[in-house]
C-alpha positions in Angstrom: -34.9 3.0 -24.1 -37.2 5.0 -26.1 -40.6 3.9 -24.4 -40.1 4.7 -20.7 -43.2 2.6 -19.6 -42.2 -0.2 -21.6 -41.4 -3.6 -19.5 -37.8 -4.6 -19.2 -36.6 -7.8 -20.2 -33.4 -9.8 -19.6 -31.8 -12.8 -20.6 -29.2 -15.0 -19.0 -25.9 -15.3 -20.9 -25.0 -18.8 -22.5 -24.5 -21.8 -20.2 -21.4 -24.6 -20.4 -22.1 -27.9 -19.1 -25.0 -29.9 -17.7 -26.7 -30.5 -14.7 -24.8 -29.7 -11.5 -21.5 -28.9 -13.4 -23.9 -26.2 -15.7 -22.3 -22.7 -15.3 -22.3 -19.3 -17.1 -19.9 -19.1 -20.1 -17.1 -16.8 -18.8 -16.2 -15.8 -22.3 -19.9 -14.3 -22.6 -19.9 -12.3 -19.5 -19.7 -8.8 -19.6 -20.0 -5.8 -17.1 -23.6 -5.4 -18.4 -24.4 -8.8 -17.1 -23.4 -7.3 -13.7 -20.1 -9.2 -13.5 -17.8 -6.2 -12.8 -16.7 -6.3 -9.1 -13.6 -4.3 -8.8 -13.7 -4.8 -4.9 -13.8 -8.6 -4.9 -10.1 -9.3 -3.8 -10.5 -6.8 -0.9 -13.9 -8.1 0.1 -12.3 -11.5 0.2 -9.4 -10.7 2.5 -11.8 -9.0 5.0 -14.0 -12.1 5.1 -10.9 -14.4 5.3 -9.6 -12.3 8.2 -12.9 -12.3 10.2 -13.1 -16.2 9.9 -9.7 -16.8 11.5 -9.7 -17.6 15.3 -6.9 -15.7 17.1 -3.7 -17.0 17.0 -3.1 -17.6 21.1 -6.7 -18.9 21.6 -5.8 -22.8 21.6 -2.7 -22.0 23.8 -4.6 -20.2 26.7 -7.2 -23.0 27.2 
């Protein structure tokens, strides 16, 4: 970036499909698009644990 006061621009990556099945092309996504999330698997595991009710909750009622 040579001009510090220049306005920033961005563009969406290419898409596949049409209408409600439209999605970004996975082959075109890069870390520059903000698609790198190394801790996604750990976050998903934590969220799944938080949503599960205790194992004995139905037996105590």
